[in-house]
PDB file with SEQRES, HELIX, SHEET and CRYST1 records, atoms N, CA, C and O in Angstrom:
SEQRES   1 A   36  UNK UNK UNK UNK UNK UNK UNK UNK UNK UNK UNK UNK UNK          
SEQRES   2 A   36  UNK UNK UNK UNK UNK UNK UNK UNK UNK UNK UNK UNK UNK          
SEQRES   3 A   36  UNK UNK UNK UNK UNK UNK UNK UNK UNK UNK                      
HELIX    1 AA1 UNK A    3  UNK A   35  1                                  33    
CRYST1    1.000    1.000    1.000  90.00  90.00  90.00 P 1           1          
ATOM      1  N   UNK A   1      34.240 -30.716 129.750  1.00  0.00           N  
ATOM      2  CA  UNK A   1      33.790 -31.329 128.475  1.00  0.00           C  
ATOM      3  C   UNK A   1      35.012 -31.691 127.633  1.00  0.00           C  
ATOM      4  O   UNK A   1      35.922 -30.884 127.441  1.00  0.00           O  
ATOM      5  N   UNK A   2      35.003 -32.926 127.138  1.00  0.00           N  
ATOM      6  CA  UNK A   2      36.153 -33.378 126.357  1.00  0.00           C  
ATOM      7  C   UNK A   2      35.920 -33.155 124.875  1.00  0.00           C  
ATOM      8  O   UNK A   2      34.802 -32.844 124.464  1.00  0.00           O  
ATOM      9  N   UNK A   3      36.946 -33.308 124.077  1.00  0.00           N  
ATOM     10  CA  UNK A   3      36.821 -33.103 122.643  1.00  0.00           C  
ATOM     11  C   UNK A   3      35.867 -34.116 122.030  1.00  0.00           C  
ATOM     12  O   UNK A   3      35.130 -33.807 121.094  1.00  0.00           O  
ATOM     13  N   UNK A   4      35.893 -35.347 122.579  1.00  0.00           N  
ATOM     14  CA  UNK A   4      35.006 -36.382 122.032  1.00  0.00           C  
ATOM     15  C   UNK A   4      33.541 -35.986 122.217  1.00  0.00           C  
ATOM     16  O   UNK A   4      32.741 -36.139 121.295  1.00  0.00           O  
ATOM     17  N   UNK A   5      33.186 -35.483 123.386  1.00  0.00           N  
ATOM     18  CA  UNK A   5      31.798 -35.107 123.651  1.00  0.00           C  
ATOM     19  C   UNK A   5      31.349 -34.000 122.711  1.00  0.00           C  
ATOM     20  O   UNK A   5      30.258 -34.069 122.146  1.00  0.00           O  
ATOM     21  N   UNK A   6      32.187 -32.978 122.541  1.00  0.00           N  
ATOM     22  CA  UNK A   6      31.810 -31.856 121.669  1.00  0.00           C  
ATOM     23  C   UNK A   6      31.699 -32.339 120.224  1.00  0.00           C  
ATOM     24  O   UNK A   6      30.809 -31.921 119.483  1.00  0.00           O  
ATOM     25  N   UNK A   7      32.615 -33.222 119.836  1.00  0.00           N  
ATOM     26  CA  UNK A   7      32.593 -33.738 118.466  1.00  0.00           C  
ATOM     27  C   UNK A   7      31.318 -34.558 118.248  1.00  0.00           C  
ATOM     28  O   UNK A   7      30.694 -34.483 117.190  1.00  0.00           O  
ATOM     29  N   UNK A   8      30.940 -35.343 119.268  1.00  0.00           N  
ATOM     30  CA  UNK A   8      29.728 -36.149 119.168  1.00  0.00           C  
ATOM     31  C   UNK A   8      28.516 -35.242 119.038  1.00  0.00           C  
ATOM     32  O   UNK A   8      27.604 -35.532 118.264  1.00  0.00           O  
ATOM     33  N   UNK A   9      28.497 -34.151 119.783  1.00  0.00           N  
ATOM     34  CA  UNK A   9      27.382 -33.208 119.723  1.00  0.00           C  
ATOM     35  C   UNK A   9      27.273 -32.593 118.348  1.00  0.00           C  
ATOM     36  O   UNK A   9      26.177 -32.435 117.811  1.00  0.00           O  
ATOM     37  N   UNK A  10      28.432 -32.242 117.773  1.00  0.00           N  
ATOM     38  CA  UNK A  10      28.440 -31.646 116.427  1.00  0.00           C  
ATOM     39  C   UNK A  10      27.924 -32.657 115.416  1.00  0.00           C  
ATOM     40  O   UNK A  10      27.164 -32.311 114.512  1.00  0.00           O  
ATOM     41  N   UNK A  11      28.342 -33.910 115.574  1.00  0.00           N  
ATOM     42  CA  UNK A  11      27.919 -34.953 114.635  1.00  0.00           C  
ATOM     43  C   UNK A  11      26.406 -35.135 114.703  1.00  0.00           C  
ATOM     44  O   UNK A  11      25.742 -35.261 113.674  1.00  0.00           O  
ATOM     45  N   UNK A  12      25.863 -35.149 115.924  1.00  0.00           N  
ATOM     46  CA  UNK A  12      24.409 -35.293 116.086  1.00  0.00           C  
ATOM     47  C   UNK A  12      23.691 -34.110 115.451  1.00  0.00           C  
ATOM     48  O   UNK A  12      22.685 -34.284 114.763  1.00  0.00           O  
ATOM     49  N   UNK A  13      24.210 -32.906 115.682  1.00  0.00           N  
ATOM     50  CA  UNK A  13      23.585 -31.700 115.121  1.00  0.00           C  
ATOM     51  C   UNK A  13      23.585 -31.760 113.600  1.00  0.00           C  
ATOM     52  O   UNK A  13      22.580 -31.448 112.961  1.00  0.00           O  
ATOM     53  N   UNK A  14      24.713 -32.159 113.022  1.00  0.00           N  
ATOM     54  CA  UNK A  14      24.821 -32.250 111.561  1.00  0.00           C  
ATOM     55  C   UNK A  14      23.843 -33.290 111.030  1.00  0.00           C  
ATOM     56  O   UNK A  14      23.182 -33.066 110.015  1.00  0.00           O  
ATOM     57  N   UNK A  15      23.749 -34.436 111.723  1.00  0.00           N  
ATOM     58  CA  UNK A  15      22.840 -35.500 111.288  1.00  0.00           C  
ATOM     59  C   UNK A  15      21.402 -35.007 111.282  1.00  0.00           C  
ATOM     60  O   UNK A  15      20.652 -35.266 110.341  1.00  0.00           O  
ATOM     61  N   UNK A  16      21.018 -34.285 112.351  1.00  0.00           N  
ATOM     62  CA  UNK A  16      19.651 -33.765 112.440  1.00  0.00           C  
ATOM     63  C   UNK A  16      19.387 -32.777 111.314  1.00  0.00           C  
ATOM     64  O   UNK A  16      18.330 -32.813 110.684  1.00  0.00           O  
ATOM     65  N   UNK A  17      20.350 -31.893 111.060  1.00  0.00           N  
ATOM     66  CA  UNK A  17      20.174 -30.901 109.993  1.00  0.00           C  
ATOM     67  C   UNK A  17      20.032 -31.586 108.639  1.00  0.00           C  
ATOM     68  O   UNK A  17      19.218 -31.168 107.816  1.00  0.00           O  
ATOM     69  N   UNK A  18      20.819 -32.637 108.402  1.00  0.00           N  
ATOM     70  CA  UNK A  18      20.749 -33.354 107.131  1.00  0.00           C  
ATOM     71  C   UNK A  18      19.391 -34.025 106.978  1.00  0.00           C  
ATOM     72  O   UNK A  18      18.797 -33.990 105.901  1.00  0.00           O  
ATOM     73  N   UNK A  19      18.891 -34.645 108.067  1.00  0.00           N  
ATOM     74  CA  UNK A  19      17.588 -35.309 108.005  1.00  0.00           C  
ATOM     75  C   UNK A  19      16.497 -34.291 107.701  1.00  0.00           C  
ATOM     76  O   UNK A  19      15.600 -34.562 106.904  1.00  0.00           O  
ATOM     77  N   UNK A  20      16.569 -33.119 108.334  1.00  0.00           N  
ATOM     78  CA  UNK A  20      15.568 -32.071 108.086  1.00  0.00           C  
ATOM     79  C   UNK A  20      15.645 -31.619 106.635  1.00  0.00           C  
ATOM     80  O   UNK A  20      14.618 -31.447 105.979  1.00  0.00           O  
ATOM     81  N   UNK A  21      16.861 -31.427 106.134  1.00  0.00           N  
ATOM     82  CA  UNK A  21      17.034 -30.980 104.751  1.00  0.00           C  
ATOM     83  C   UNK A  21      16.461 -32.013 103.782  1.00  0.00           C  
ATOM     84  O   UNK A  21      15.806 -31.652 102.805  1.00  0.00           O  
ATOM     85  N   UNK A  22      16.706 -33.302 104.052  1.00  0.00           N  
ATOM     86  CA  UNK A  22      16.175 -34.357 103.180  1.00  0.00           C  
ATOM     87  C   UNK A  22      14.653 -34.370 103.245  1.00  0.00           C  
ATOM     88  O   UNK A  22      13.997 -34.569 102.222  1.00  0.00           O  
ATOM     89  N   UNK A  23      14.081 -34.162 104.428  1.00  0.00           N  
ATOM     90  CA  UNK A  23      12.621 -34.154 104.582  1.00  0.00           C  
ATOM     91  C   UNK A  23      12.021 -33.010 103.777  1.00  0.00           C  
ATOM     92  O   UNK A  23      11.020 -33.194 103.084  1.00  0.00           O  
ATOM     93  N   UNK A  24      12.624 -31.834 103.864  1.00  0.00           N  
ATOM     94  CA  UNK A  24      12.121 -30.672 103.122  1.00  0.00           C  
ATOM     95  C   UNK A  24      12.265 -30.911 101.618  1.00  0.00           C  
ATOM     96  O   UNK A  24      11.361 -30.601 100.841  1.00  0.00           O  
ATOM     97  N   UNK A  25      13.403 -31.460 101.222  1.00  0.00           N  
ATOM     98  CA  UNK A  25      13.654 -31.729  99.803  1.00  0.00           C  
ATOM     99  C   UNK A  25      12.621 -32.730  99.274  1.00  0.00           C  
ATOM    100  O   UNK A  25      12.066 -32.547  98.190  1.00  0.00           O  
ATOM    101  N   UNK A  26      12.370 -33.788 100.053  1.00  0.00           N  
ATOM    102  CA  UNK A  26      11.380 -34.796  99.657  1.00  0.00           C  
ATOM    103  C   UNK A  26       9.999 -34.157  99.579  1.00  0.00           C  
ATOM    104  O   UNK A  26       9.205 -34.499  98.703  1.00  0.00           O  
ATOM    105  N   UNK A  27       9.707 -33.229 100.494  1.00  0.00           N  
ATOM    106  CA  UNK A  27       8.413 -32.548 100.489  1.00  0.00           C  
ATOM    107  C   UNK A  27       8.220 -31.757  99.205  1.00  0.00           C  
ATOM    108  O   UNK A  27       7.141 -31.778  98.613  1.00  0.00           O  
ATOM    109  N   UNK A  28       9.269 -31.058  98.775  1.00  0.00           N  
ATOM    110  CA  UNK A  28       9.174 -30.272  97.534  1.00  0.00           C  
ATOM    111  C   UNK A  28       8.959 -31.200  96.337  1.00  0.00           C  
ATOM    112  O   UNK A  28       8.168 -30.895  95.444  1.00  0.00           O  
ATOM    113  N   UNK A  29       9.664 -32.330  96.324  1.00  0.00           N  
ATOM    114  CA  UNK A  29       9.526 -33.285  95.217  1.00  0.00           C  
ATOM    115  C   UNK A  29       8.100 -33.830  95.184  1.00  0.00           C  
ATOM    116  O   UNK A  29       7.479 -33.883  94.122  1.00  0.00           O  
ATOM    117  N   UNK A  30       7.581 -34.236  96.344  1.00  0.00           N  
ATOM    118  CA  UNK A  30       6.219 -34.782  96.397  1.00  0.00           C  
ATOM    119  C   UNK A  30       5.217 -33.728  95.958  1.00  0.00           C  
ATOM    120  O   UNK A  30       4.275 -34.019  95.221  1.00  0.00           O  
ATOM    121  N   UNK A  31       5.428 -32.504  96.418  1.00  0.00           N  
ATOM    122  CA  UNK A  31       4.509 -31.418  96.049  1.00  0.00           C  
ATOM    123  C   UNK A  31       4.527 -31.219  94.532  1.00  0.00           C  
ATOM    124  O   UNK A  31       3.476 -31.033  93.919  1.00  0.00           O  
ATOM    125  N   UNK A  32       5.715 -31.255  93.927  1.00  0.00           N  
ATOM    126  CA  UNK A  32       5.824 -31.069  92.487  1.00  0.00           C  
ATOM    127  C   UNK A  32       5.157 -32.209  91.736  1.00  0.00           C  
ATOM    128  O   UNK A  32       4.502 -31.986  90.718  1.00  0.00           O  
ATOM    129  N   UNK A  33       5.320 -33.434  92.234  1.00  0.00           N  
ATOM    130  CA  UNK A  33       4.706 -34.595  91.582  1.00  0.00           C  
ATOM    131  C   UNK A  33       3.184 -34.511  91.677  1.00  0.00           C  
ATOM    132  O   UNK A  33       2.481 -34.785  90.704  1.00  0.00           O  
ATOM    133  N   UNK A  34       2.675 -34.130  92.855  1.00  0.00           N  
ATOM    134  CA  UNK A  34       1.227 -34.045  93.027  1.00  0.00           C  
ATOM    135  C   UNK A  34       0.643 -32.925  92.173  1.00  0.00           C  
ATOM    136  O   UNK A  34      -0.460 -33.053  91.642  1.00  0.00           O  
ATOM    137  N   UNK A  35       1.386 -31.827  92.042  1.00  0.00           N  
ATOM    138  CA  UNK A  35       0.882 -30.692  91.255  1.00  0.00           C  
ATOM    139  C   UNK A  35       0.964 -30.978  89.767  1.00  0.00           C  
ATOM    140  O   UNK A  35       0.196 -30.430  88.977  1.00  0.00           O  
ATOM    141  N   UNK A  36       1.905 -31.845  89.389  1.00  0.00           N  
ATOM    142  CA  UNK A  36       2.093 -32.124  87.964  1.00  0.00           C  
ATOM    143  C   UNK A  36       0.889 -32.877  87.398  1.00  0.00           C  
ATOM    144  O   UNK A  36       0.866 -33.200  86.210  1.00  0.00           O  
TER     145      UNK A  36                                                      
END                                                                             
């Protein structure tokens, strides 16, 4: 395994985590708006 492959894997993992975090954050915002 080369450094590029591992770096690419880390980048993909970070991207997925960020997307999940944004989805959860958006969910909390929507929930707050609906409850308001």
